[in-house]
C-alpha positions as a Markdown table, in Angstrom:
| # | Residue | x | y | z |
|---|---|---|---|---|
| 1 | Met | -7.0 | 60.2 | 7.5 |
| 2 | Thr | -10.4 | 61.0 | 9.0 |
| 3 | Leu | -11.0 | 64.0 | 11.2 |
| 4 | Asp | -11.3 | 61.7 | 14.2 |
| 5 | Leu | -7.5 | 61.0 | 14.3 |
| 6 | Val | -4.9 | 63.5 | 13.3 |
| 7 | Phe | -1.2 | 62.9 | 14.2 |
| 8 | Lys | 0.6 | 65.9 | 15.5 |
| 9 | Cys | 4.2 | 66.9 | 14.6 |
| 10 | Leu | 6.6 | 69.4 | 16.3 |
| 11 | Val | 9.3 | 70.8 | 14.0 |
| 12 | Ala | 12.1 | 71.9 | 16.2 |
| 13 | Ser | 14.5 | 74.0 | 14.2 |
| 14 | Gly | 16.0 | 77.5 | 14.4 |
| 15 | Asp | 16.0 | 77.5 | 10.6 |
| 16 | Pro | 12.6 | 78.7 | 9.2 |
| 17 | Thr | 13.4 | 77.1 | 5.8 |
| 18 | Val | 13.2 | 73.6 | 7.4 |
| 19 | Phe | 9.5 | 74.0 | 8.0 |
| 20 | Thr | 9.0 | 75.2 | 4.4 |
| 21 | Ala | 10.8 | 72.1 | 3.1 |
| 22 | Met | 8.8 | 69.7 | 5.3 |
| 23 | Asp | 5.4 | 71.4 | 5.4 |
| 24 | Arg | 3.9 | 70.1 | 2.1 |
| 25 | Thr | 4.8 | 66.5 | 2.8 |
| 26 | Leu | 3.4 | 66.6 | 6.3 |
| 27 | His | 0.2 | 68.2 | 5.0 |
| 28 | Asp | -0.1 | 65.4 | 2.4 |
| 29 | Phe | -0.2 | 63.0 | 5.3 |
| 30 | Ser | -2.8 | 65.1 | 7.2 |
| 31 | Ile | -0.2 | 65.6 | 10.0 |
| 32 | Glu | -1.0 | 68.7 | 12.1 |
| 33 | Thr | 2.3 | 70.6 | 12.4 |
| 34 | Tyr | 3.6 | 73.3 | 14.7 |
| 35 | Val | 7.0 | 74.9 | 14.8 |
| 36 | Cys | 9.4 | 75.7 | 17.7 |
| 37 | Leu | 12.3 | 77.9 | 16.7 |
| 38 | Asp | 13.8 | 77.9 | 20.2 |
| 39 | Leu | 14.7 | 74.3 | 21.0 |
| 40 | Ser | 15.3 | 75.1 | 24.7 |
| 41 | Glu | 11.6 | 75.5 | 25.0 |
| 42 | Ala | 10.6 | 72.6 | 22.8 |
| 43 | Ser | 10.6 | 69.9 | 25.5 |
| 44 | Gly | 8.0 | 71.8 | 27.5 |
| 45 | Leu | 5.6 | 71.4 | 24.6 |
| 46 | Leu | 5.9 | 67.6 | 24.7 |
| 47 | Thr | 4.9 | 66.9 | 28.3 |
| 48 | Asp | 1.2 | 66.3 | 27.7 |
| 49 | Gly | 2.0 | 63.3 | 25.4 |
| 50 | Ser | -0.1 | 64.6 | 22.5 |
| 51 | Thr | 2.8 | 64.9 | 20.0 |
| 52 | Asp | 3.3 | 61.9 | 17.8 |
| 53 | Leu | 6.3 | 63.1 | 15.7 |
| 54 | Val | 9.2 | 65.3 | 16.4 |
| 55 | Val | 11.5 | 66.6 | 13.6 |
| 56 | Val | 14.7 | 67.9 | 15.1 |
| 57 | Asp | 17.3 | 69.9 | 13.2 |
| 58 | Leu | 20.7 | 68.8 | 14.5 |
| 59 | Glu | 22.3 | 72.1 | 13.4 |
| 60 | Ser | 20.1 | 74.0 | 15.9 |
| 61 | Glu | 21.3 | 74.7 | 19.4 |
| 62 | His | 20.1 | 72.3 | 22.1 |
| 63 | Ser | 19.1 | 69.6 | 19.6 |
| 64 | Val | 20.9 | 66.8 | 21.4 |
| 65 | Thr | 19.5 | 67.9 | 24.7 |
| 66 | Leu | 16.0 | 67.9 | 23.3 |
| 67 | Ile | 16.4 | 64.3 | 22.0 |
| 68 | Gln | 17.6 | 63.2 | 25.4 |
| 69 | Lys | 14.7 | 64.9 | 27.1 |
| 70 | Ile | 12.2 | 63.2 | 24.8 |
| 71 | Gly | 13.7 | 59.8 | 25.8 |
| 72 | Glu | 13.1 | 60.8 | 29.5 |
| 73 | Leu | 9.5 | 61.7 | 29.0 |
| 74 | Asn | 7.2 | 60.0 | 31.5 |
| 75 | Thr | 4.6 | 59.0 | 28.9 |
| 76 | Arg | 3.6 | 55.5 | 27.9 |
| 77 | Gln | 3.9 | 56.3 | 24.2 |
| 78 | Lys | 6.9 | 58.5 | 23.2 |
| 79 | Pro | 6.9 | 60.3 | 19.9 |
| 80 | Thr | 8.8 | 59.1 | 16.8 |
| 81 | Ile | 11.9 | 61.2 | 16.3 |
| 82 | Val | 13.3 | 62.3 | 13.0 |
| 83 | Ala | 16.7 | 64.1 | 12.9 |
| 84 | Leu | 17.7 | 66.4 | 10.1 |
| 85 | Ser | 21.4 | 66.1 | 9.5 |
| 86 | Ser | 24.2 | 66.8 | 7.0 |
| 87 | Ser | 25.3 | 63.1 | 7.3 |
| 88 | Asp | 23.6 | 59.7 | 7.4 |
| 89 | Glu | 25.2 | 58.8 | 10.8 |
| 90 | Gly | 22.9 | 57.3 | 13.3 |
| 91 | Ile | 22.1 | 59.2 | 16.5 |
| 92 | Pro | 21.2 | 57.6 | 19.8 |
| 93 | Gly | 17.4 | 57.9 | 20.5 |
| 94 | Val | 16.6 | 58.9 | 16.9 |
| 95 | His | 14.4 | 56.6 | 14.8 |
| 96 | Phe | 15.0 | 58.2 | 11.4 |
| 97 | Val | 17.6 | 60.5 | 9.8 |
| 98 | Leu | 16.7 | 62.8 | 7.0 |
| 99 | Arg | 19.8 | 64.1 | 5.2 |
| 100 | Lys | 20.1 | 67.7 | 4.2 |
| 101 | Pro | 19.5 | 69.3 | 1.8 |
| 102 | Ile | 15.9 | 68.2 | 2.0 |
| 103 | Thr | 14.2 | 67.3 | -1.3 |
| 104 | Pro | 10.5 | 66.6 | -1.9 |
| 105 | Glu | 11.4 | 63.0 | -2.7 |
| 106 | Ser | 13.5 | 62.5 | 0.4 |
| 107 | Ala | 10.9 | 64.1 | 2.6 |
| 108 | Met | 8.2 | 61.9 | 1.2 |
| 109 | Lys | 10.2 | 58.7 | 1.7 |
| 110 | Leu | 11.1 | 59.7 | 5.3 |
| 111 | Val | 7.6 | 60.8 | 6.3 |
| 112 | Lys | 6.1 | 57.7 | 4.8 |
| 113 | Ala | 8.4 | 55.5 | 7.0 |
| 114 | Ala | 7.7 | 57.6 | 10.1 |
| 115 | Tyr | 3.9 | 57.5 | 9.5 |
| 116 | Ser | 4.0 | 53.7 | 9.3 |
| 117 | Arg | 5.8 | 53.6 | 12.6 |
| 118 | Met | 3.3 | 56.0 | 14.2 |
| 119 | Leu | 0.4 | 53.7 | 13.0 |
| 120 | Leu | 2.1 | 50.7 | 14.6 |
| 121 | Asp | 2.5 | 52.6 | 17.9 |
| 122 | Tyr | -1.1 | 53.8 | 17.8 |
| 123 | Arg | -2.3 | 50.2 | 17.3 |
| 124 | Arg | 0.0 | 48.9 | 20.0 |
| 125 | Tyr | -1.2 | 51.3 | 22.7 |
| 126 | Thr | -4.8 | 52.0 | 21.8 |
| 127 | Arg | -7.6 | 50.2 | 23.7 |
| 128 | Phe | -11.3 | 50.1 | 23.0 |
| 129 | Ala | -14.0 | 49.8 | 25.6 |
| 130 | Val | -15.6 | 46.4 | 25.9 |
| 131 | Met | -17.2 | 45.8 | 29.4 |
| 132 | Ala | -17.7 | 42.0 | 29.0 |
| 133 | Pro | -17.9 | 39.6 | 31.9 |
| 134 | Ile | -15.3 | 36.8 | 31.9 |
| 135 | Leu | -14.2 | 33.8 | 34.0 |
| 136 | Ala | -10.4 | 34.0 | 34.3 |
| 137 | Thr | -8.2 | 31.1 | 35.5 |
| 138 | Asp | -4.5 | 31.4 | 36.5 |
| 139 | Glu | -1.7 | 28.9 | 36.3 |
| 140 | Asn | -2.8 | 27.3 | 39.6 |
| 141 | Asn | -6.4 | 26.8 | 38.3 |
| 142 | Asp | -7.6 | 29.5 | 40.7 |
| 143 | Ala | -10.6 | 31.3 | 39.1 |
| 144 | Ala | -12.3 | 34.6 | 39.4 |
| 145 | Leu | -15.2 | 36.4 | 37.8 |
| 146 | Leu | -13.9 | 39.7 | 36.3 |
| 147 | Thr | -15.0 | 42.3 | 33.8 |
| 148 | Leu | -12.9 | 42.9 | 30.6 |
| 149 | Thr | -13.0 | 46.7 | 30.3 |
| 150 | Asn | -10.9 | 47.2 | 27.2 |
| 151 | Ile | -8.9 | 45.5 | 24.5 |
| 152 | Gly | -6.3 | 46.3 | 21.9 |
| 153 | Glu | -3.5 | 44.8 | 19.8 |
| 154 | Gly | -1.2 | 44.4 | 22.8 |
| 155 | Gly | -3.4 | 43.6 | 25.8 |
| 156 | Val | -6.5 | 44.1 | 27.8 |
| 157 | Gly | -7.8 | 45.9 | 30.9 |
| 158 | Leu | -9.6 | 44.0 | 33.7 |
| 159 | Thr | -11.6 | 45.2 | 36.7 |
| 160 | Thr | -13.6 | 44.1 | 39.6 |
| 161 | Asn | -15.2 | 46.0 | 42.5 |
| 162 | Val | -13.4 | 46.4 | 45.8 |
| 163 | Glu | -15.9 | 44.3 | 47.7 |
| 164 | Asp | -15.3 | 41.3 | 45.3 |
| 165 | Ala | -11.6 | 41.8 | 45.6 |
| 166 | Glu | -11.7 | 41.5 | 49.4 |
| 167 | Ala | -14.0 | 38.5 | 49.4 |
| 168 | Asp | -12.8 | 35.1 | 50.8 |
| 169 | Asp | -14.7 | 32.8 | 48.5 |
| 170 | Ala | -13.2 | 30.6 | 45.8 |
| 171 | Leu | -13.9 | 33.2 | 43.0 |
| 172 | Ala | -12.2 | 36.1 | 44.9 |
| 173 | Pro | -10.3 | 38.2 | 42.2 |
| 174 | Lys | -7.5 | 38.9 | 44.7 |
| 175 | Arg | -6.4 | 35.3 | 44.3 |
| 176 | Ile | -5.4 | 35.8 | 40.7 |
| 177 | Leu | -5.1 | 39.5 | 40.1 |
| 178 | Thr | -1.4 | 39.7 | 41.0 |
| 179 | Val | 1.4 | 41.1 | 39.0 |
| 180 | Gly | 3.0 | 38.4 | 36.9 |
| 181 | Ser | 0.1 | 36.0 | 37.0 |
| 182 | Ile | -0.9 | 34.5 | 33.6 |
| 183 | Leu | -4.6 | 34.4 | 33.1 |
| 184 | Ser | -6.6 | 32.3 | 30.6 |
| 185 | Phe | -10.1 | 33.3 | 29.6 |
| 186 | Gln | -12.5 | 33.6 | 26.7 |
| 187 | Val | -14.5 | 36.6 | 25.6 |
| 188 | Leu | -17.2 | 37.2 | 23.0 |
| 189 | Leu | -16.7 | 40.6 | 21.4 |
| 190 | Gln | -19.7 | 42.4 | 20.1 |
| 191 | Gly | -20.5 | 41.5 | 16.5 |
| 192 | Leu | -18.5 | 38.2 | 16.6 |
| 193 | Asn | -20.1 | 34.7 | 16.5 |
| 194 | Asn | -17.4 | 32.9 | 18.4 |
| 195 | Gln | -15.4 | 33.6 | 21.6 |
| 196 | Ile | -11.7 | 34.4 | 21.4 |
| 197 | His | -9.4 | 32.5 | 23.8 |
| 198 | Ile | -6.7 | 34.7 | 25.4 |
| 199 | Gln | -3.8 | 34.2 | 27.7 |
| 200 | Ala | -2.5 | 37.4 | 29.2 |
| 201 | Arg | 0.0 | 38.4 | 31.9 |
| 202 | Val | -1.0 | 40.8 | 34.6 |
| 203 | Val | 1.4 | 43.8 | 34.3 |
| 204 | Trp | -0.1 | 46.2 | 36.9 |
| 205 | Val | -2.8 | 46.2 | 39.6 |
| 206 | Arg | -4.5 | 49.1 | 41.3 |
| 207 | Glu | -6.1 | 49.1 | 44.8 |
| 208 | Tyr | -9.5 | 50.1 | 43.3 |
| 209 | Gly | -9.8 | 46.7 | 41.5 |
| 210 | Ala | -8.4 | 47.6 | 38.0 |
| 211 | Ala | -5.6 | 45.7 | 36.3 |
| 212 | Gly | -3.7 | 45.9 | 33.0 |
| 213 | Cys | -2.5 | 42.8 | 31.1 |
| 214 | Glu | -0.3 | 42.1 | 28.1 |
| 215 | Phe | -1.0 | 39.2 | 25.7 |
| 216 | Val | 1.0 | 36.1 | 26.2 |
| 217 | Phe | -0.7 | 33.8 | 23.6 |
| 218 | Ile | -3.6 | 34.0 | 21.2 |
| 219 | Ser | -4.0 | 31.4 | 18.5 |
| 220 | Pro | -3.2 | 32.6 | 14.9 |
| 221 | His | -6.9 | 32.2 | 14.0 |
| 222 | Asp | -8.1 | 34.2 | 17.0 |
| 223 | Arg | -5.4 | 36.8 | 16.5 |
| 224 | Lys | -6.6 | 37.3 | 12.9 |
| 225 | Val | -10.2 | 37.6 | 14.1 |
| 226 | Leu | -9.2 | 40.1 | 16.8 |
| 227 | His | -7.1 | 42.2 | 14.4 |
| 228 | Ala | -10.0 | 42.4 | 11.9 |
| 229 | Trp | -12.4 | 43.4 | 14.7 |
| 230 | Leu | -10.0 | 46.2 | 15.9 |
| 231 | Glu | -9.4 | 47.5 | 12.4 |
| 232 | Lys | -13.1 | 48.4 | 12.2 |
| 233 | Lys | -12.7 | 50.5 | 15.3 |
| 234 | Tyr | -9.7 | 52.6 | 14.4 |
| 235 | Pro | -10.7 | 56.2 | 13.5 |
| 236 | Phe | -8.5 | 56.5 | 10.5 |
| 237 | Lys | -7.9 | 55.2 | 7.0 |
| 238 | Thr | -4.6 | 54.6 | 5.4 |
| 239 | Pro | -3.3 | 57.6 | 3.5 |
| 240 | Phe | -3.1 | 57.2 | -0.3 |
| 241 | Met | 0.7 | 57.4 | 0.0 |
| 242 | Leu | 0.8 | 54.2 | 2.0 |
| 243 | Gln | -1.5 | 52.2 | -0.3 |
């Protein structure tokens, strides 16, 4: 893990020994950890969306309420949830269960799985700035000149200026920048020799000319090229435990 990206973990437990049992393993994965002994206050620490992992002790008061509140968070990327329990029974809203008593081996196995999930989430939601001009065409062959502002594993951001969006000519972006439209376009990313062909669905549009899109189709070859390009951008390296 580089200093550019450090995942953050909240350990929510009224039992101080839980942090002692988890601390070494979390440290080995370079996960920044903080503790909340009062679970009634824990949800207030999660509202800014900066927490990537929450370890909840089910034997602590308000643990179930905390899990429910995490599921209700109004953030695009919700944290991975690990429940500490005396049984292996699944809990709604929980991604992983770590059975008590916690051992170094069980903690390592659990954190390894949780870390892999956090990496996948990070790749899914992270976008990198591009600012490349494109000609996009929708299903009706209507076309518009747009700017691709960012790109990631799951989609792209597009934009135009308000004046262009209000124009009446054949390339007016307002003709194709509507929620649900599927746009086709090619983009040449910096450092690549060939363009990548993308089909993406418009998910949201803002009045100021910005739009967010999710991928509908990219050929296997172009997907591989895009993935390799993005891998060079991510500010982290895979921890030794995952290699």
